C-alpha positions as protocol buffer text, in pm:
chain_id: "A"
residue {
  index: 1
  type: MET
  ca { x: 1180 y: -905 z: 1966 }
}
residue {
  index: 2
  type: ILE
  ca { x: 1101 y: -1179 z: 1718 }
}
residue {
  index: 3
  type: GLY
  ca { x: 1391 y: -1369 z: 1569 }
}
residue {
  index: 4
  type: GLY
  ca { x: 1467 y: -1667 z: 1353 }
}
residue {
  index: 5
  type: SER
  ca { x: 1644 y: -1752 z: 1034 }
}
residue {
  index: 6
  type: VAL
  ca { x: 1595 y: -1717 z: 662 }
}
residue {
  index: 7
  type: GLU
  ca { x: 1510 y: -2046 z: 494 }
}
residue {
  index: 8
  type: LYS
  ca { x: 1636 y: -2150 z: 151 }
}
residue {
  index: 9
  type: GLY
  ca { x: 1451 y: -1968 z: -130 }
}
residue {
  index: 10
  type: GLU
  ca { x: 1300 y: -1714 z: 109 }
}
residue {
  index: 11
  type: THR
  ca { x: 1359 y: -1339 z: 109 }
}
residue {
  index: 12
  type: THR
  ca { x: 1439 y: -1164 z: 436 }
}
residue {
  index: 13
  type: LEU
  ca { x: 1094 y: -1001 z: 427 }
}
residue {
  index: 14
  type: GLN
  ca { x: 923 y: -1337 z: 377 }
}
residue {
  index: 15
  type: ALA
  ca { x: 1127 y: -1474 z: 668 }
}
residue {
  index: 16
  type: ALA
  ca { x: 1026 y: -1181 z: 887 }
}
residue {
  index: 17
  type: ILE
  ca { x: 657 y: -1237 z: 814 }
}
residue {
  index: 18
  type: ARG
  ca { x: 689 y: -1615 z: 868 }
}
residue {
  index: 19
  type: GLU
  ca { x: 869 y: -1563 z: 1199 }
}
residue {
  index: 20
  type: CYS
  ca { x: 596 y: -1323 z: 1314 }
}
residue {
  index: 21
  type: HIS
  ca { x: 333 y: -1587 z: 1235 }
}
residue {
  index: 22
  type: GLU
  ca { x: 534 y: -1853 z: 1419 }
}
residue {
  index: 23
  type: GLU
  ca { x: 556 y: -1634 z: 1730 }
}
residue {
  index: 24
  type: LEU
  ca { x: 215 y: -1464 z: 1718 }
}
residue {
  index: 25
  type: GLY
  ca { x: 0 y: -1730 z: 1549 }
}
residue {
  index: 26
  type: GLU
  ca { x: -127 y: -1794 z: 1199 }
}
residue {
  index: 27
  type: ASN
  ca { x: -427 y: -1564 z: 1257 }
}
residue {
  index: 28
  type: ALA
  ca { x: -200 y: -1260 z: 1291 }
}
residue {
  index: 29
  type: ILE
  ca { x: -246 y: -1029 z: 993 }
}
residue {
  index: 30
  type: PHE
  ca { x: 44 y: -833 z: 850 }
}
residue {
  index: 31
  type: ASP
  ca { x: 40 y: -586 z: 564 }
}
residue {
  index: 32
  type: GLU
  ca { x: 364 y: -652 z: 376 }
}
residue {
  index: 33
  type: ASN
  ca { x: 375 y: -282 z: 281 }
}
residue {
  index: 34
  type: ASN
  ca { x: 402 y: -184 z: 651 }
}
residue {
  index: 35
  type: PHE
  ca { x: 735 y: -363 z: 696 }
}
residue {
  index: 36
  type: GLU
  ca { x: 1027 y: -125 z: 665 }
}
residue {
  index: 37
  type: PHE
  ca { x: 1385 y: -247 z: 636 }
}
residue {
  index: 38
  type: VAL
  ca { x: 1594 y: -53 z: 889 }
}
residue {
  index: 39
  type: MET
  ca { x: 1944 y: -206 z: 880 }
}
residue {
  index: 40
  type: ASP
  ca { x: 2151 y: -519 z: 876 }
}
residue {
  index: 41
  type: PHE
  ca { x: 2473 y: -603 z: 1056 }
}
residue {
  index: 42
  type: GLN
  ca { x: 2697 y: -895 z: 1150 }
}
residue {
  index: 43
  type: GLU
  ca { x: 2805 y: -1009 z: 1494 }
}
residue {
  index: 44
  type: ILE
  ca { x: 2990 y: -1305 z: 1639 }
}
residue {
  index: 45
  type: ALA
  ca { x: 2784 y: -1541 z: 1854 }
}
residue {
  index: 46
  type: THR
  ca { x: 2859 y: -1499 z: 2222 }
}
residue {
  index: 47
  type: SER
  ca { x: 2805 y: -1872 z: 2275 }
}
residue {
  index: 48
  type: ASP
  ca { x: 3117 y: -1982 z: 2088 }
}
residue {
  index: 49
  type: GLN
  ca { x: 3292 y: -1662 z: 1975 }
}
residue {
  index: 50
  type: THR
  ca { x: 3333 y: -1800 z: 1620 }
}
residue {
  index: 51
  type: THR
  ca { x: 2988 y: -1830 z: 1458 }
}
residue {
  index: 52
  type: LYS
  ca { x: 2898 y: -1529 z: 1244 }
}
residue {
  index: 53
  type: ILE
  ca { x: 2537 y: -1414 z: 1268 }
}
residue {
  index: 54
  type: HIS
  ca { x: 2379 y: -1176 z: 1017 }
}
residue {
  index: 55
  type: PHE
  ca { x: 2095 y: -966 z: 1156 }
}
residue {
  index: 56
  type: TYR
  ca { x: 1823 y: -797 z: 950 }
}
residue {
  index: 57
  type: VAL
  ca { x: 1613 y: -541 z: 1134 }
}
residue {
  index: 58
  type: PHE
  ca { x: 1264 y: -450 z: 1017 }
}
residue {
  index: 59
  type: LYS
  ca { x: 1019 y: -202 z: 1165 }
}
residue {
  index: 60
  type: TYR
  ca { x: 644 y: -259 z: 1180 }
}
residue {
  index: 61
  type: ASN
  ca { x: 413 y: -14 z: 1361 }
}
residue {
  index: 62
  type: ASP
  ca { x: 687 y: 110 z: 1592 }
}
residue {
  index: 63
  type: SER
  ca { x: 795 y: -243 z: 1684 }
}
residue {
  index: 64
  type: PHE
  ca { x: 1131 y: -393 z: 1594 }
}
residue {
  index: 65
  type: PHE
  ca { x: 1221 y: -755 z: 1539 }
}
residue {
  index: 66
  type: LEU
  ca { x: 1527 y: -932 z: 1409 }
}
residue {
  index: 67
  type: VAL
  ca { x: 1566 y: -1203 z: 1151 }
}
residue {
  index: 68
  type: THR
  ca { x: 1904 y: -1371 z: 1168 }
}
residue {
  index: 69
  type: ILE
  ca { x: 2088 y: -1588 z: 919 }
}
């Protein structure tokens, strides 16, 4: 599972692709059209029980990863 956060001025899809490159390397090739938005949801961080985390889940070739903001 690849995770990270959405930076200012970035769409969730752009963040997902950037996070994949950060985890898998800049030579990794992704076809933007193969990313499918699956769902989003909010949770409370288990570390402090107060911080809200928003998860965006995308699918790419039967793999799932999360982008959180």
